[in-house]
C-alpha positions as CSV (number, residue, x, y, z in Angstrom):
1,M,86.4,95.9,106.9
2,P,86.8,97.9,110.1
3,Q,87.9,101.5,110.1
4,T,90.6,103.5,111.9
5,S,92.0,107.1,112.3
6,L,94.5,109.1,114.5
7,T,97.2,111.9,114.5
8,A,100.1,112.7,116.7
9,W,103.2,111.5,118.5
10,L,105.4,112.9,115.7
11,S,107.1,115.3,118.2
12,K,107.6,112.7,121.0
13,P,111.1,111.8,121.9
14,A,112.4,108.6,120.2
15,A,112.9,106.8,123.5
16,L,110.9,103.8,122.5
17,Q,113.0,101.1,120.9
18,P,112.1,97.6,119.9
19,P,113.5,94.9,122.1
20,A,116.2,92.5,121.0
21,P,114.7,89.8,118.7
22,A,114.0,86.4,120.1
23,K,116.5,83.7,119.3
24,L,114.3,82.3,116.5
25,P,115.5,82.3,112.9
26,P,113.3,84.4,110.6
27,Q,111.5,82.3,108.1
28,R,112.2,82.9,104.4
29,V,109.7,83.4,101.7
30,T,108.7,80.3,99.8
31,K,105.8,79.6,97.5
32,D,103.9,78.3,100.5
33,D,104.1,81.8,102.1
34,L,102.6,83.6,99.2
35,G,99.1,82.2,98.8
36,E,99.4,80.8,95.2
37,H,100.9,77.4,95.4
38,D,101.1,76.0,91.8
39,G,104.4,77.5,90.6
40,S,107.5,79.3,91.4
41,A,107.4,82.8,92.8
42,P,107.2,85.4,90.0
43,D,109.6,88.2,89.5
44,T,108.9,91.4,91.4
45,V,108.4,94.8,89.6
46,R,110.0,97.3,92.0
47,N,108.8,100.8,92.5
48,S,111.4,103.5,93.0
49,L,110.6,106.1,95.7
50,N,112.4,109.4,96.1
51,A,113.1,111.2,99.4
52,S,109.9,113.2,99.2
53,E,107.8,110.1,98.7
54,Y,109.6,108.4,101.7
55,A,108.7,111.4,103.9
56,Q,105.1,111.3,102.8
57,A,104.9,107.5,103.4
58,D,106.4,107.8,106.9
59,A,104.0,110.6,107.8
60,A,101.1,108.5,106.6
61,S,102.3,105.6,108.7
62,N,102.6,107.7,111.8
63,T,99.4,109.7,111.5
64,T,97.1,106.9,110.3
65,A,95.3,105.6,113.4
66,R,94.6,102.1,114.4
67,A,92.0,103.2,116.8
68,R,91.8,101.1,119.9
69,R,88.1,101.2,120.4
70,P,86.9,98.3,122.5
71,L,85.6,95.2,120.8
72,P,82.1,94.0,121.5
73,P,81.9,91.7,124.5
74,N,80.7,89.0,122.1
75,V,84.2,88.8,120.5
76,E,86.9,86.5,121.8
77,L,90.4,86.6,120.2
78,R,92.5,83.6,121.0
79,A,95.1,81.2,119.7
80,C,94.1,78.8,117.0
81,A,93.5,75.3,118.4
82,K,93.5,72.0,116.5
83,E,89.7,71.8,116.5
84,D,89.6,75.3,114.8
85,I,91.4,74.2,111.7
86,P,88.4,72.8,109.8
87,H,86.6,76.1,110.4
88,F,89.7,78.1,109.4
89,K,89.9,76.1,106.2
90,R,86.2,76.8,105.5
91,L,86.7,80.5,106.1
92,N,89.6,80.7,103.6
93,S,87.8,78.7,101.0
94,L,84.7,80.9,101.3
95,L,86.5,84.2,101.3
96,L,89.7,83.8,99.4
97,P,90.0,82.8,95.7
98,I,93.3,80.8,96.3
99,P,94.1,77.4,97.8
100,Y,96.4,76.7,100.7
101,H,98.4,73.6,101.3
102,E,97.8,71.3,104.3
103,K,101.2,72.4,105.5
104,F,99.8,76.0,105.9
105,Y,97.4,74.7,108.5
106,R,99.6,72.0,110.0
107,E,102.3,74.6,110.9
108,I,99.8,76.5,113.0
109,I,99.5,73.5,115.3
110,E,103.0,72.1,115.1
111,D,105.2,75.1,114.9
112,P,105.3,77.3,118.0
113,L,106.5,80.4,116.1
114,T,103.6,80.2,113.6
115,S,101.1,79.4,116.4
116,N,102.2,82.6,118.3
117,I,101.5,84.8,115.3
118,T,98.1,83.3,114.4
119,L,94.8,84.3,116.0
120,V,91.1,83.4,115.5
121,A,88.1,85.6,116.2
122,V,85.2,83.8,117.8
123,W,81.7,85.3,118.2
124,H,79.5,84.4,121.1
125,D,75.8,85.3,120.8
126,D,75.7,85.5,124.6
127,P,78.8,87.5,125.8
128,A,78.6,85.6,129.1
129,N,79.7,82.5,127.3
130,A,83.0,84.0,126.0
131,G,85.8,81.7,126.9
132,K,83.4,79.1,128.2
133,Q,81.7,77.7,125.1
134,K,82.9,77.2,121.6
135,G,81.2,80.0,119.8
136,R,81.3,80.7,116.1
137,L,84.6,81.2,114.3
138,V,84.1,84.3,112.2
139,G,87.7,85.5,111.4
140,A,91.4,84.6,111.5
141,I,94.8,85.9,110.8
142,R,97.9,83.9,110.2
143,C,101.4,85.5,109.7
144,R,105.0,84.6,109.2
145,I,108.3,86.3,110.2
146,L,110.3,87.0,107.1
147,A,114.0,88.0,107.1
148,H,113.3,90.5,104.3
149,P,110.2,92.0,102.6
150,P,108.7,89.7,99.9
151,S,109.2,92.5,97.3
152,D,112.8,93.1,98.5
153,G,111.8,96.7,97.8
154,P,113.2,100.0,99.2
155,T,113.2,100.8,102.9
156,S,112.8,104.3,104.3
157,P,116.3,105.8,104.9
158,A,115.1,106.8,108.4
159,R,114.3,103.2,109.3
160,K,116.6,100.3,110.1
161,A,115.8,97.3,108.0
162,G,114.8,94.2,110.0
163,P,112.5,91.3,109.9
164,M,108.9,91.7,108.6
165,L,105.6,90.5,110.0
166,Y,104.1,89.1,106.8
167,L,100.3,88.5,106.6
168,S,99.7,85.1,105.0
169,T,96.0,85.4,105.4
170,L,93.5,87.8,107.1
171,V,89.8,86.8,106.8
172,L,86.6,88.0,108.4
173,L,83.0,87.2,107.6
174,S,81.2,90.2,106.1
175,P,78.5,90.5,108.8
176,Y,81.2,91.1,111.4
177,R,83.2,93.8,109.6
178,S,81.9,96.8,111.5
179,H,83.4,95.9,114.9
180,G,87.1,96.5,114.4
181,I,87.9,92.8,114.7
182,A,90.4,92.6,111.8
183,T,92.2,95.8,112.9
184,E,92.5,94.5,116.5
185,M,93.8,91.1,115.4
186,L,96.5,92.9,113.2
187,N,97.3,95.3,116.1
188,I,97.8,92.4,118.6
189,L,100.1,90.4,116.3
190,T,102.1,93.5,115.2
191,K,102.8,94.4,118.9
192,R,103.7,90.7,119.6
193,A,106.0,90.4,116.6
194,I,107.8,93.6,117.7
195,Q,108.3,92.4,121.2
196,V,109.3,88.8,120.4
197,H,111.0,89.1,117.0
198,G,112.0,92.7,116.6
199,V,110.1,93.3,113.4
200,T,110.5,96.7,111.8
201,S,107.7,96.4,109.1
202,V,104.4,94.7,108.3
203,G,103.6,93.6,104.8
204,A,101.0,91.7,102.6
205,H,100.2,90.9,99.0
206,V,96.8,92.1,97.9
207,W,95.0,91.1,94.6
208,K,95.0,94.1,92.2
209,A,91.3,93.8,91.7
210,N,90.5,93.8,95.4
211,T,89.9,97.6,95.7
212,D,88.3,97.3,99.1
213,G,91.2,95.4,100.5
214,L,93.7,97.9,99.1
215,E,91.8,100.7,100.6
216,W,91.6,98.9,104.0
217,Y,95.4,98.6,104.1
218,R,96.0,102.2,103.0
219,K,93.8,103.5,105.8
220,R,96.1,101.7,108.2
221,G,99.2,103.3,107.0
222,F,100.3,100.8,104.4
223,R,101.8,102.0,101.1
224,V,102.4,100.3,97.8
225,V,106.0,99.2,97.4
226,G,105.8,97.0,94.3
227,K,103.7,94.7,92.3
228,E,104.1,91.1,91.1
229,D,102.6,90.1,87.7
230,G,101.6,86.4,87.5
231,Y,101.4,86.1,91.3
232,Y,97.7,84.9,91.3
233,R,97.9,82.4,88.5
234,R,94.2,81.4,88.8
235,L,92.8,84.9,88.8
236,K,92.4,87.7,86.2
237,P,94.2,90.0,86.5
238,T,97.1,87.9,87.9
239,T,98.8,90.9,89.5
240,A,99.4,91.2,93.3
241,I,100.1,94.6,94.9
242,V,102.8,94.5,97.6
243,M,101.7,96.6,100.6
244,Q,104.0,97.5,103.4
245,R,104.2,99.9,106.4
246,D,107.0,100.6,108.8
247,V,106.6,100.0,112.5
248,G,105.8,103.3,114.2
249,V,105.5,104.9,117.7
250,M,101.8,103.9,117.9
251,D,102.8,100.2,117.8
252,F,104.6,100.5,121.1
253,M,101.6,102.1,122.9
254,E,99.6,100.2,125.4
255,G,96.0,99.6,124.5
């Protein structure tokens, strides 16, 4: 996975405010949102955070950088088209140990809200062909707008609770993980979700045994807010770690 790092803006005036959300109802969590589709959503084991831990989490969220280094010219990030769906399915089946319903992919094409918070990463061996030829689909991100965090866990007292940008899937082929592609896709959709839907947080479920994935999220300011035993019914262990970060000043910066 790509890497990031940054400090600052803690002393800047709080003049940047998220715009009013678009008049689109936030989607609620269903079993289709959560990756594992063969049973009802398991109970959440909530973590309790004290004021000191909230302060540390907020500091980490604001000081962890999502460095805006430029992507290689070979990379094209764009909306997911109907012809991309077979490749998207192949990526998910290759990289993720859980199945997704057909509805998961159909919504990308048929639902404007879902389409707007889905991106694919296409690699062109010749950068001159970017935007002109099909290229190779090497990564994708698909999100949802949730009315409340999946864990229904605590929110920092300094933050106003609002809709969440929830990562349903984020995949990238391993040979392309040194270019900042996954980070840039997440940055783009986070900024878009703030502007269009007024989200105040970003969240994801991560398999407990996926130590690389957990570390990737931590480096980007995410913190553990809970866990769900029995979430991944086909994996051992079955536990999902609920990761979340609050929207910060850096999310409003141009770049």
